[in-house]
VOBA-1610 file (N, C-alpha, C; in pm, whole numbers, padded with zeros to 5 digits, always signed):
BEGIN
Unk-01975+01440-00577Unk-01927+01550-00493Unk-01962+01685-00554Unk-02082+01690-00609Unk-02128+01814-00672Unk-02134+01926-00569Unk-02084+02042-00608Unk-02090+02158-00521Unk-01979+02163-00418Unk-01893+02061-00412Unk-01784+02058-00315Unk-01656+02103-00384Unk-01593+02207-00330Unk-01472+02261-00389Unk-01352+02180-00340Unk-01295+02097-00430Unk-01184+02011-00392Unk-01051+02085-00387Unk-01043+02195-00461Unk-00921+02275-00464Unk-00959+02422-00465Unk-00917+02495-00363Unk-00954+02636-00352Unk-00873+02721-00449Unk-00914+02846-00465Unk-00842+02939-00552Unk-00699+02962-00503Unk-00676+02943-00373Unk-00543+02962-00315Unk-00457+02835-00327Unk-00516+02727-00382Unk-00440+02604-00401Unk-00445+02507-00286Unk-00545+02524-00196Unk-00556+02434-00082Unk-00670+02333-00103Unk-00650+02213-00050Unk-00749+02107-00063Unk-00842+02104+00057Unk-00935+02009+00059Unk-01035+02002+00164Unk-00974+01992+00304Unk-00863+01918+00314Unk-00800+01899+00445Unk-00686+01996+00470Unk-00673+02099+00386Unk-00573+02202+00408Unk-00438+02175+00344Unk-00425+02063+00274Unk-00297+02031+00210Unk-00281+02105+00077Unk-00154+02123+00037Unk-00123+02168-00097Unk-00140+02052-00194Unk-00138+02080-00324Unk-00169+01979-00425Unk-00077+01857-00416Unk+00052+01878-00394Unk+00148+01767-00395Unk+00181+01716-00255Unk+00114+01767-00155Unk+00146+01731-00017Unk+00083+01597+00022Unk+00162+01511+00087Unk+00112+01382+00132Unk+00034+01396+00262Unk-00054+01300+00286Unk-00121+01295+00415Unk-00020+01256+00524Unk-00050+01290+00646Unk+00038+01253+00758Unk+00039+01102+00774Unk+00158+01045+00787Unk+00173+00900+00802Unk+00226+00868+00941Unk+00157+00778+01009Unk+00203+00724+01136Unk+00202+00572+01123Unk+00309+00508+01166Unk+00318+00363+01146Unk+00399+00299+01258Unk+00367+00173+01284Unk+00441+00093+01381Unk+00466-00045+01322Unk+00580-00102+01353Unk+00614-00237+01310Unk+00615-00330+01430Unk+00597-00460+01404Unk+00602-00558+01512Unk+00488-00547+01610Unk+00367-00524+01558Unk+00251-00505+01647Unk+00190-00638+01693Unk+00223-00749+01625Unk+00174-00881+01664Unk+00292-00976+01683Unk+00306-01030+01803Unk+00416-01123+01830Unk+00394-01258+01764Unk+00267-01295+01739Unk+00237-01428+01684Unk+00275-01441+01537Unk+00276-01331+01464Unk+00308-01334+01321Unk+00458-01320+01301Unk+00506-01365+01184Unk+00648-01348+01152Unk+00681-01201+01127Unk+00584-01127+01077Unk+00601-00984+01056Unk+00466-00915+01061Unk+00463-00791+01109Unk+00336-00719+01116Unk+00361-00569+01119Unk+00260-00493+01079Unk+00271-00347+01080Unk+00132-00286+01081Unk+00123-00169+01142Unk+00000-00090+01144Unk+00035+00048+01089Unk-00051+00100+01002Unk-00024+00230+00942Unk-00148+00315+00937Unk-00129+00443+00960Unk-00234+00544+00939Unk-00181+00642+00836Unk-00252+00655+00725Unk-00216+00751+00621Unk-00336+00843+00607Unk-00329+00959+00671Unk-00449+01041+00685Unk-00547+00969+00773Unk-00670+00959+00725Unk-00774+00887+00801Unk-00793+00743+00755Unk-00710+00698+00663Unk-00713+00557+00621Unk-00617+00478+00709Unk-00669+00372+00768Unk-00590+00293+00863Unk-00591+00147+00819Unk-00475+00083+00823Unk-00464-00055+00776Unk-00367-00134+00862Unk-00390-00264+00865Unk-00307-00357+00941Unk-00259-00465+00846Unk-00132-00502+00855Unk-00076-00607+00769Unk+00000-00708+00855Unk-00018-00836+00825Unk+00058-00941+00892Unk+00116-01034+00785Unk+00233-01088+00814Unk+00304-01176+00721Unk+00343-01305+00793Unk+00318-01417+00726Unk+00361-01547+00776Unk+00449-01612+00670Unk+00563-01664+00713Unk+00649-01734+00621Unk+00786-01670+00612Unk+00868-01727+00523Unk+00838-01839+00433Unk+00815-01969+00511Unk+00721-02050+00463Unk+00693-02179+00525Unk+00661-02280+00415Unk+00648-02406+00453Unk+00615-02510+00356Unk+00480-02482+00292Unk+00464-02526+00170Unk+00339-02508+00098Unk+00224-02576+00172Unk+00111-02507+00174Unk-00010-02561+00235Unk-00116-02578+00127Unk-00203-02675+00147Unk-00308-02698+00049Unk-00255-02776-00069Unk-00303-02740-00188Unk-00269-02814-00309Unk-00120-02802-00342Unk-00055-02917-00362Unk+00086-02918-00400Unk+00106-02873-00545Unk-00002-02868-00620Unk+00008-02826-00760Unk+00054-02681-00773Unk+00037-02603-00667Unk+00074-02462-00669Unk+00223-02442-00641Unk+00293-02548-00600Unk+00434-02537-00563Unk+00519-02495-00683Unk+00607-02398-00659Unk+00702-02354-00761Unk+00841-02399-00717Unk+00912-02471-00804Unk+01039-02531-00764Unk+01155-02434-00767Unk+01135-02315-00826Unk+01245-02219-00834Unk+01223-02094-00750Unk+01106-02083-00688Unk+01080-01963-00606Unk+00959-01987-00514Unk+00938-01892-00424Unk+00825-01902-00332Unk+00697-01852-00397Unk+00586-01906-00351Unk+00454-01858-00392Unk+00411-01750-00293Unk+00364-01638-00345Unk+00312-01531-00259Unk+00160-01538-00259Unk+00105-01549-00141Unk-00040-01554-00123Unk-00085-01427-00051Unk-00177-01352-00110Unk-00225-01227-00051Unk-00375-01233-00028Unk-00418-01178+00084Unk-00561-01166+00112Unk-00591-01027+00164Unk-00679-00958+00093Unk-00721-00822+00128Unk-00862-00827+00183Unk-00887-00753+00288Unk-01023-00745+00342Unk-01044-00610+00407Unk-01170-00576+00428Unk-01208-00452+00494Unk-01291-00486+00617Unk-01263-00421+00728Unk-01343-00440+00848Unk-01486-00393+00823Unk-01581-00459+00886Unk-01722-00422+00864Unk-01749-00278+00905Unk-01667-00225+00996Unk-01687-00088+01045Unk-01595+00013+00975Unk-01529-00028+00865Unk-01427+00058+00801Unk-01487+00176+00725Unk-01614+00165+00686Unk-01681+00273+00613Unk-01810+00310+00685Unk-01867+00423+00643Unk-01993+00467+00704Unk-02105+00367+00675Unk-02097+00304+00556Unk-02195+00201+00520Unk-02142+00065+00564Unk-02216-00002+00653Unk-02172-00130+00707Unk-02161-00235+00596Unk-02043-00298+00584Unk-02022-00398+00481Unk-02073-00534+00530Unk-02153-00599+00443Unk-02203-00731+00479Unk-02099-00839+00455Unk-02016-00820+00352Unk-01914-00919+00320Unk-01778-00850+00321Unk-01710-00846+00437Unk-01584-00774+00446Unk-01472-00833+00362Unk-01483-00960+00321Unk-01384-01018+00230Unk-01454-01125+00147Unk-01392-01159+00036Unk-01450-01261-00050Unk-01535-01205-00163Unk-01562-01075-00163Unk-01640-01016-00272Unk-01546-00986-00389Unk-01604-00940-00499Unk-01525-00918-00620Unk-01416-00815-00599Unk-01447-00706-00529Unk-01349-00601-00507Unk-01232-00652-00424Unk-01262-00729-00320Unk-01156-00782-00234Unk-01068-00880-00310Unk-01130-00963-00395Unk-01054-01058-00477Unk-00961-00985-00573Unk-01013-00877-00632Unk-00932-00797-00725Unk-00816-00730-00654Unk-00842-00676-00535Unk-00736-00611-00458Unk-00631-00712-00413Unk-00674-00832-00377Unk-00580-00937-00336Unk-00487-00971-00451Unk-00542-00979-00572Unk-00462-01009-00690Unk-00361-00897-00718Unk-00405-00772-00705Unk-00316-00659-00726Unk-00200-00659-00627Unk-00231-00691-00502Unk-00126-00698-00400Unk-00027-00810-00431Unk-00078-00924-00475Unk+00007-01036-00512Unk+00102-00997-00625Unk+00048-00933-00730Unk+00130-00890-00842Unk+00234-00787-00798Unk+00195-00699-00707Unk+00285-00595-00659Unk+00406-00655-00589Unk+00383-00748-00499Unk+00494-00800-00418Unk+00572-00910-00488Unk+00515-00970-00590Unk+00593-01062-00672Unk+00705-00988-00745Unk+00684-00859-00768Unk+00785-00777-00837Unk+00895-00731-00742Unk+00874-00745-00610Unk+00969-00687-00515Unk+01034-00790-00423Unk+00960-00890-00380Unk+01015-00989-00287Unk+01110-01082-00362Unk+01221-01114-00301Unk+01321-01202-00364Unk+01281-01348-00342Unk+01176-01386-00414Unk+01115-01519-00395Unk+01209-01632-00436Unk+01309-01603-00520Unk+01400-01709-00565Unk+01484-01765-00450Unk+01490-01693-00339Unk+01567-01741-00224Unk+01493-01850-00146Unk+01364-01867-00175Unk+01282-01961-00098Unk+01204-02054-00191Unk+01272-02142-00265Unk+01199-02233-00355Unk+01111-02329-00276Unk+01001-02369-00339Unk+00905-02465-00281Unk+00847-02416-00149Unk+00834-02287-00136Unk+00784-02227-00012Unk+00665-02136-00040Unk+00605-02086+00067Unk+00491-01997+00056Unk+00506-01881+00153Unk+00470-01762+00108Unk+00469-01642+00193Unk+00327-01588+00192Unk+00267-01574+00309Unk+00129-01526+00322Unk+00129-01382+00369Unk+00056-01297+00297Unk+00042-01156+00333Unk-00107-01125+00350Unk-00145-01086+00471Unk-00284-01052+00499Unk-00292-00904+00534Unk-00381-00832+00467Unk-00400-00690+00497Unk-00548-00663+00521Unk-00575-00581+00620Unk-00713-00545+00652Unk-00723-00394+00669Unk-00817-00334+00598Unk-00845-00191+00612Unk-00938-00173+00732Unk-00891-00101+00831Unk-00971-00077+00951Unk-01057+00048+00938Unk-01008+00144+00863Unk-01084+00267+00837Unk-01049+00316+00698Unk-01150+00339+00616Unk-01127+00373+00475Unk-01158+00520+00450Unk-01058+00592+00400Unk-01079+00731+00357Unk-00991+00763+00238Unk-00994+00670+00139Unk-00920+00694+00016Unk-00783+00628+00015Unk-00741+00585-00105Unk-00610+00525-00122Unk-00594+00391-00053Unk-00701+00310-00048Unk-00695+00184+00026Unk-00583+00093-00024Unk-00575+00075-00156Unk-00469-00011-00212Unk-00331+00040-00172Unk-00309+00169-00189Unk-00177+00226-00162Unk-00138+00211-00016Unk-00231+00238+00074Unk-00202+00227+00217Unk-00173+00081+00254Unk-00245-00012+00194Unk-00221-00154+00221Unk-00083-00197+00171Unk-00041-00148+00055Unk+00093-00178+00004Unk+00199-00127+00101Unk+00182-00005+00149Unk+00281+00052+00241Unk+00285-00024+00373Unk+00168-00067+00422Unk+00163-00147+00545Unk+00229-00282+00524Unk+00200-00347+00411Unk+00256-00479+00383Unk+00408-00472+00366Unk+00457-00365+00306Unk+00602-00346+00292Unk+00669-00347+00429Unk+00614-00273+00523Unk+00671-00269+00658Unk+00663-00405+00725Unk+00551-00477+00704Unk+00535-00609+00766Unk+00634-00710+00709Unk+00660-00703+00578Unk+00757-00794+00515Unk+00898-00765+00567Unk+00932-00637+00582Unk+01062-00602+00639Unk+01070-00652+00782Unk+00963-00639+00858Unk+00960-00686+00996Unk+00980-00837+01002Unk+00932-00910+00900Unk+00948-01056+00895Unk+01089-01097+00852Unk+01170-01001+00808Unk+01306-01031+00766Unk+01315-01094+00629Unk+01213-01074+00547Unk+01213-01131+00411Unk+01279-01031+00317Unk+01384-01072+00245Unk+01455-00977+00158Unk+01368-00928+00041Unk+01378-00798+00015Unk+01313-00738-00101Unk+01417-00661-00182Unk+01388-00643-00309Unk+01479-00567-00396Unk+01483-00420-00356Unk+01373-00372-00300Unk+01362-00232-00258Unk+01232-00219-00180Unk+01215-00107-00114Unk+01084-00076-00058Unk+00981-00076-00172Unk+00859-00118-00142Unk+00749-00097-00236Unk+00664+00015-00178Unk+00659+00126-00248Unk+00587+00244-00199Unk+00475+00277-00297Unk+00357+00301-00244Unk+00241+00325-00331Unk+00171+00455-00293Unk+00110+00516-00394Unk+00035+00640-00372Unk-00072+00653-00481Unk-00182+00713-00445Unk-00292+00738-00539Unk-00295+00886-00575Unk-00301+00917-00703Unk-00303+01056-00748Unk-00422+01077-00841Unk-00461+01204-00857Unk-00574+01236-00943Unk-00565+01378-00995Unk-00664+01415-01078Unk-00667+01548-01139Unk-00789+01625-01091Unk-00767+01749-01052Unk-00876+01842-01021Unk-00841+01976-01083Unk-00926+02025-01168Unk-00905+02156-01233Unk-00766+02164-01298Unk-00732+02059-01374Unk-00604+02053-01446Unk-00483+02048-01353Unk-00505+02022-01225Unk-00396+02017-01127Unk-00382+01876-01072Unk-00263+01815-01080Unk-00243+01682-01020Unk-00244+01691-00867Unk-00320+01603-00804Unk-00326+01595-00658Unk-00263+01464-00613Unk-00178+01470-00512Unk-00111+01350-00461Unk-00179+01298-00336Unk-00179+01166-00319Unk-00230+01099-00199Unk-00375+01139-00171Unk-00465+01089-00256Unk-00605+01131-00251Unk-00677+01078-00129Unk-00766+01160-00075Unk-00862+01113+00025Unk-00987+01067-00049Unk-01084+01014+00023Unk-01202+00955-00040Unk-01278+01055-00126Unk-01295+01177-00076Unk-01371+01278-00149Unk-01306+01313-00282Unk-01172+01300-00290Unk-01099+01338-00410Unk-01092+01225-00512Unk-01135+01105-00475Unk-01127+00989-00565Unk-01244+00981-00662Unk-01333+01079-00657Unk-01453+01075-00741Unk-01422+01094-00889Unk-01310+01158-00920Unk-01273+01181-01061Unk-01174+01078-01110Unk-01096+01114-01210Unk-00993+01025-01264Unk-00881+01010-01162Unk-00845+00886-01133Unk-00738+00861-01037Unk-00648+00749-01087Unk-00529+00749-01034Unk-00428+00652-01075Unk-00353+00606-00950Unk-00339+00475-00932Unk-00263+00421-00819Unk-00133+00361-00873Unk-00022+00399-00812Unk+00109+00353-00856Unk+00184+00290-00740Unk+00239+00171-00764Unk+00330+00107-00669Unk+00469+00106-00732Unk+00565+00161-00661Unk+00697+00189-00719Unk+00808+00132-00630Unk+00912+00078-00695Unk+01038+00048-00628Unk+01127+00170-00654Unk+01137+00262-00558Unk+01186+00397-00587Unk+01332+00408-00629Unk+01420+00324-00578Unk+01563+00341-00610Unk+01591+00323-00759Unk+01531+00221-00818Unk+01553+00196-00960Unk+01442+00249-01048Unk+01336+00304-00986Unk+01224+00355-01063Unk+01140+00247-01128Unk+01148+00123-01078Unk+01070+00013-01136Unk+00925+00019-01090Unk+00833+00010-01184Unk+00690+00012-01152Unk+00644-00131-01122Unk+00593-00152-01001Unk+00541-00284-00962Unk+00397-00301-01008Unk+00319-00194-01001Unk+00179-00200-01046Unk+00129-00060-01079Unk+00052-00050-01184Unk-00012+00075-01224Unk-00159+00046-01247Unk-00245+00117-01176Unk-00389+00089-01183Unk-00467+00218-01205Unk-00557+00216-01302Unk-00646+00330-01327Unk-00790+00282-01320Unk-00872+00353-01242Unk-01011+00313-01224Unk-01108+00388-01314Unk-01058+00485-01388Unk-01146+00564-01476Unk-01067+00608-01598Unk-01138+00654-01699Unk-01072+00701-01820Unk-00992+00827-01791Unk-00877+00836-01858Unk-00789+00949-01838Unk-00736+00994-01975Unk-00745+01123-02001Unk-00696+01175-02129Unk-00545+01159-02134Unk-00493+01118-02250Unk-00350+01091-02263Unk-00265+01215-02238Unk-00322+01334-02260Unk-00246+01457-02236Unk-00215+01475-02087Unk-00297+01410-02001Unk-00279+01424-01856Unk-00190+01315-01798Unk-00165+01210-01873Unk-00098+01092-01818Unk+00044+01123-01769Unk+00121+01197-01848Unk+00259+01224-01811Unk+00267+01304-01681Unk+00184+01408-01671Unk+00184+01491-01550Unk+00141+01410-01428Unk+00042+01322-01449Unk-00007+01241-01338Unk+00097+01138-01296Unk+00166+01078-01392Unk+00270+00982-01360Unk+00386+01049-01286Unk+00423+01169-01328Unk+00530+01243-01259Unk+00490+01271-01114Unk+00365+01311-01094Unk+00317+01338-00958Unk+00317+01212-00874Unk+00278+01099-00936Unk+00274+00972-00865Unk+00414+00925-00827Unk+00509+00938-00920Unk+00647+00896-00893Unk+00706+00979-00779Unk+00684+01109-00783Unk+00735+01197-00678Unk+00672+01164-00544Unk+00541+01137-00544Unk+00471+01104-00420Unk+00522+00973-00362Unk+00545+00873-00447Unk+00594+00743-00400Unk+00733+00757-00339Unk+00817+00841-00398Unk+00950+00863-00342Unk+00940+00935-00206Unk+00840+01021-00193Unk+00817+01084-00063Unk+00772+00983+00041Unk+00686+00889+00000Unk+00641+00783+00090Unk+00759+00696+00132Unk+00851+00668+00039Unk+00966+00582+00071Unk+01052+00642+00182Unk+01066+00774+00182Unk+01143+00840+00289Unk+01074+00823+00424Unk+00941+00831+00424Unk+00865+00814+00548Unk+00878+00670+00599Unk+00864+00573+00508Unk+00875+00432+00548Unk+01016+00401+00598Unk+01116+00459+00534Unk+01253+00436+00576Unk+01276+00488+00718Unk+01216+00602+00750Unk+01226+00657+00886Unk+01159+00564+00987Unk+01046+00505+00948Unk+00975+00412+01037Unk+01061+00289+01064Unk+01123+00235+00959Unk+01208+00117+00974Unk+01329+00148+01062Unk+01394+00259+01038Unk+01512+00296+01117Unk+01476+00318+01265Unk+01361+00380+01288Unk+01317+00402+01427Unk+01287+00269+01495Unk+01225+00177+01420Unk+01194+00045+01476Unk+01322-00032+01510Unk+01422-00025+01422Unk+01548-00094+01448Unk+01618-00037+01571Unk+01610+00094+01589Unk+01669+00156+01708Unk+01599+00108+01835Unk+01464+00098+01829Unk+01388+00052+01945Unk+01422-00092+01979Unk+01434-00177+01873Unk+01470-00317+01896Unk+01609-00330+01953Unk+01702-00248+01904Unk+01839-00250+01954Unk+01846-00213+02102Unk+01765-00116+02142Unk+01762-00076+02283Unk+01705-00188+02369Unk+01599-00252+02321Unk+01536-00359+02399Unk+01625-00481+02414Unk+01702-00512+02307Unk+01788-00629+02312Unk+01926-00600+02366Unk+01955-00471+02388Unk+02083-00433+02444Unk+02198-00441+02345Unk+02168-00440+02217Unk+02273-00448+02116Unk+02324-00308+02079
//
């Protein structure tokens, strides 16, 4: 991104946001009747869909069965049209496998799997349009889908990607801003428990504390947005069912 000013002298970013300002979030729950839970989210220009099946009996190899809790299975993929460059392998490549593992680790820290021994919970997320923060947006979509499925969690799992530009922490990065050092954080905001911390580039230790503070604050901001989405969905369901 040589020659592109990511942060103006007045403190504004490419899309007009302030340094700590989140992208606009629009989300819906219960978008697929066939799944146990589902959600669609737009965070800026990044759009993702999540569906959840389960808890259900273990499928495939019985060797994976856990007798004291449920197994969480995650699959991450990107639509072939999600980026300007057409993807030949929208899932199954190394990046998708890595992201699937990160999602699995994230939700193992939040879902109350001990309530469903010898069971399996499947979480599928697909990025429909990519413009930065893919992992974080998928976490937020999957959180809504799990809540829609009625699966108990210890807390919301809220994720955000942050980075540094000109010694200034930026929250909720778009694609153009991800070119430098960035950090993705998945947080259970009420207790401050970190579900996953991921860094894709080297970061000076002097910057880590400021970046972590920005990420924690951003995740707590995301949690308020997700909570509003859940409350609005419950109101809509109550009206439809006459409760």
